N, C-alpha and C positions, 0 to 999 in steps of 0.2 A: 456511601460516601462520595462525594464529587472526583473525577482525574484532574490530577494536576496537568494544566493543559502547559507545555513544554516549547512547542513552537506556535507561532500566531503570522498569519498574512493578514494584510487590512489593503485592499484596495488596490494591488501591485497592476499596472503597465509595463509594459517594455514595446515600445516600440525603433525596429532599424531604422535608420536613415538621417540623412544632417537636418531633416524638415525636423523632428520629433516633437519638438514642442509644439508646433503650430500644427501637426498633425492630431497630438492629444487635445488644444484647445477647439477644434473644429468637432474632432468627436461628438468632446462635452457639450458643446453651444450648439451643434450643428445634427448631430446626431449621425454623422458619418459612417458607411456600413466599411468591411475590409476592403474592398474591390474599391470605394470612392475614395479612399485612405491612397491606396496606391495611384491612381489614376492622377491625380489633384498634388500629391507632395511627393511620392515615388518615394513612399514609405510603407513599411511590413508592421502590421501590426501582429505581435507575436504571442503577449499575453496582454488580456483585456482584464480590467478590472477583476484578479481574483479576487477571493478573503476564503482563508480557511484556518482551523485550527487544529492542531494534533496534541494526543495526548499522552503523558509518560508512558514507555513500554508497547505503546500501539505500533503495528505496524499497518502504514496507512500507502494504497496505492494507487496511484494517479495514472490513467493509462487514458489511452485515446490512439486513433488513426496516425499513419504520420503526416505532420504537420501542424496537427491538434496544437502543438507548444508544452506537452508536460515536458519534453528533455529542455527547454528554455525555461519554464519555469523550476524545475529544481536548482538551476544554476543559478537563480537569487538569492536560496537560501544563506549558502556564504559567499556570494558577491560576487563568485566569476563573472555573471555579468553584473550590471548596474540598472535597476530599474528607472524609466523614465518615469514614473512616478508611483507613492508607496509605503508603507511602513510594513520592516520584518524586524520580528522580535524572537528571540532565541534565548531560552533559559532566562527572560527575563534582561536581555542585552539588549536594545537596539541597534542593530547589527550596521544600522545605515551610515549610523554616530560614528562609528570608529577610524581611526586613521591607520595607514597602512602599515605601521608597526605594530598596532592592538588587533587590526582582523590579522597578520598571520599569527600572531599566538592566538587567537580566537579559532583560526580555522585549525593549526596545528592540536589544540587541547579541547577543542569539543565536538570539531565533527570529524568523522571518517569517509573517505569515499570511492564506490567501487562504481566502474564506471563496465561498460560492453566491452573494449578494448584492455585487454591484463594489465599493458603499461608495465609489465616486471622488467626490470633494470640484468638486460644479460651476463654482463659480465660480475653480478655479484647472484651466489648462492640463494638459495630457497630461507636460508634463516637471515644472511643478511639485505634481504629481500623487504622480509618481515620486520626487519628490527630499524627501516628505516627512518619510519615518526620517530624512533625514540631517541633515535643519532641526530635529529633537526632539532629536539628539544634539550639533547646535550645531555643524554643519560649516559653514563659512564657502558661502558665497552661492556664487562662483565654482566651486568646488571641489566642491559639491554639486550643480551641474548640469554640469560636465563629468562626474561618475558618474553621473548621471541618464540622460546624451545615451548614454553608452556602453552601458548596460542597455537602453536601445531600441530602440538598435541591432541587441544581441544577440536581443530578440525581434519583429525585423523592423519596428521601428514609427517608426526615428530621425525619417521623413519626418511626421511627426505631432502632431510634443513640442509647436507653438505651436496645436495646435488645444482643443477642449474636448469633456468627454466625451460632451454628447450630439448631437456632428459624428462620432462615431464609433459602428460595428456594436455588439450585442452579443458577437460574438468577439474584436473589438478590445479593448472596455472588459476583458474579460477577460485580456487579455494586456497589457494595464496595470496590473491590479490584479496580477500575479504578478513583472511589471516591480517596481512596488514595494513586494511583500517580497521579492525579489532586492535590492534599493539598497542596503540598509545589510549588506551580505554575511551575512547569517544562519548558525550554521553549521546550525540545523534549521529546514524547512519544515511550518509544521501547514496542511494543503489540508483542507478542508470541502466536501465533492461542489459543486468548483469549474465542471466542465462539464457540469451537470446541468439549468441553466435555456437551457441553447443546443439549437438545432436540431442533429438529428443527424449534418448534414454538417458542419458548423460544430463539432462536439462531437466526432468523429472527429479533425478538422485541428486542433483543441488538447491532443488524445491523443498527435499526432505531433510537433508541438509541441513537450510538453511532455519526450517522451520524446528529443528530441532534446538540450534543453536541458539535460537530468539527466545524460548523457553528457560535455557536456563541463564543466559547472557542479557535480556529484559532488554535492548535499545530501542529506544524512536527511532525510528526506520521511516522513509522515504523510500518507495519502495516504483521505477520507472515503468512500467513494460505497456507493451501495446496488443498484449494475448490477457482475454478475460478469462481463461481457462486459471492461469498463471495468478492471475489478483483474487482470483472467487477463493484461489489453495492457501496462498498467503497471507491475503489483507485482512485484517479487524474492520476496516473500511479502505470502501471505493472512490475514490472519486473520475467522473468522466469527465474529457474535456473535449469542446471542437470548436475550430475556428479563433484558439487563444482565449476563450469563453470557461468556468465552469460551469456545464450542464446540471449534474448531480453529484451529489455528497451521500453517503449511506452505506450501510451493511451489502452485501449481496444478496441475502434475505430482501432489503427494503428496494435493491437496487430492481431485482429482477419480478417483484412483485407488485412494485408499485416505481414503474417506470415513468422519467418526468416529461417524456415527450415521445414520439413519431421516433426521433433518432435514436433512443435509451432505450427505446422497447423492440427496435432492431439490433441494434448491438448483441442483446441481451438473448434476442428469439434464440439460439441454439446451444443455451447452457441446460443442463441438465439438471431440474430442480431439487431432485432425488436429495442434494445431500447439503440443499443447498437451503430450503424451505425446512420450518420448524413448527411445531405443533400449537403454536400461539399465532402463526399466523394463518392457518389453516381452520382451525375451532369457531365455533358459535358459541356464543354465550349461556351458560347453563341456563339463568332462567330462562330460554323461549324453549326449554325442554324441560322443564319441571309436572311433573302431573303430581297426583293424590300417590301416587304407588313409587315416586322420587325421581329421578331424573334418569329421561332416554338411555336406556341399553345400561342402569345401575348395573348391571351384572358383568358388562365388559371388562376389558384389562384396562388398567389406567397405567397412563404415562405422566413423564413431566413436559411441562412444556416446552424444554428444548429440544425434546425426539424429535428426529427428523423425516421425512416426508419418506422415502425409501423404508423406513423398520415401523410407522405408521401402517402403511401397505401392504407389509409383509403380515402385519397386527390384523388387519381388515379381511384378509386373506383365510387367516384361522379362525376366525372370530364372528360369527354371526352378529353380535352383541355389538351396537353404537361404542363411541372407544373416551373414557373419560378422562379430559386432561386437568392433571393439579399443578398447583403451584406452591409452596410454600407448604404439601400435605395437604392441601385443602381441593375440592372440584372446583373449576373454575369453566371446564368450557367442555365440548362436546365434540365429537368429528364422527362422521357417520362416511359410508363408503360413497353416496352419492359428492361430498363434501371433497372428497380424494378424487375423483374424478374430474370433477369441475377446474380444482388444481391443478393438475396435472394435463390437460385441455387448455382449460383458456393462460393457464399461469396468472389469473388475478386471484386477490384475496377475496374468500368467502363472505359475502354482506348476508 
């Protein structure tokens, strides 16, 4: 069954500068580069003709180096930035068609935001901070406090509701920020490098916490990061941006095994493939290994097509037979030790 598309972005451009319309026309008619646009129009191309879709419940990571356009792009989803051109649809709503009051209501009811800066109100308690979106929605005080307390329990900060932000560690403050975004029960979460300011150990703990919450709450999430390891851990799919353009979109396995260009290949070169690559990407079709005695290594271990490369290597160490890959209970592929070795060394799909 096809997963429902919740967010659809089509041909979005963002050009900063007084002559942004003229610059866009020149790009379309004359094919100007980003540098040429800056020189001729004193305008900066922030986002260049980006299209993507995000499915319900998906964690969609957008990543790239500083200046790639990822944070600029995410601010278009709820029109904190107005695009120069393009179409934005969320839950079937044409976001560009909303008037000021409609847009404010849409933001409050449909979208939660978590940024790198915790932005907690210092004069409010933790519980009051979390309840703010419900207060804006004019939910009765007792009810909003009840809902805020329930969300604090979910992020395991229930005992800290009466404290103030300065009494919490950085990691705890970020969890309060996440709880505040979740309090209004939004359909979509926008998270812009929410953990990047934290120490590595706290960051990893919050990544684990977010993964846990995502399994419980199943929120459709746009997650911005410059850290590929973080994107691989968290994302269902990853989009890589460069100079405002979308270079490649796919699962971590797709991108690691089949980089779209040299830039992406360099970007993912340091990623361990052991937990990213799975059996279906390494195997050779079983038809090529069938003799009158059955498939090569027929007595070897059988694994599901989703088995990780790490576990496949451990199996190959302990068993001399080739590994048989199964899908829906049927033998569909064969993996030899040579296949595994080539995959580890080259990081390319075995043909």
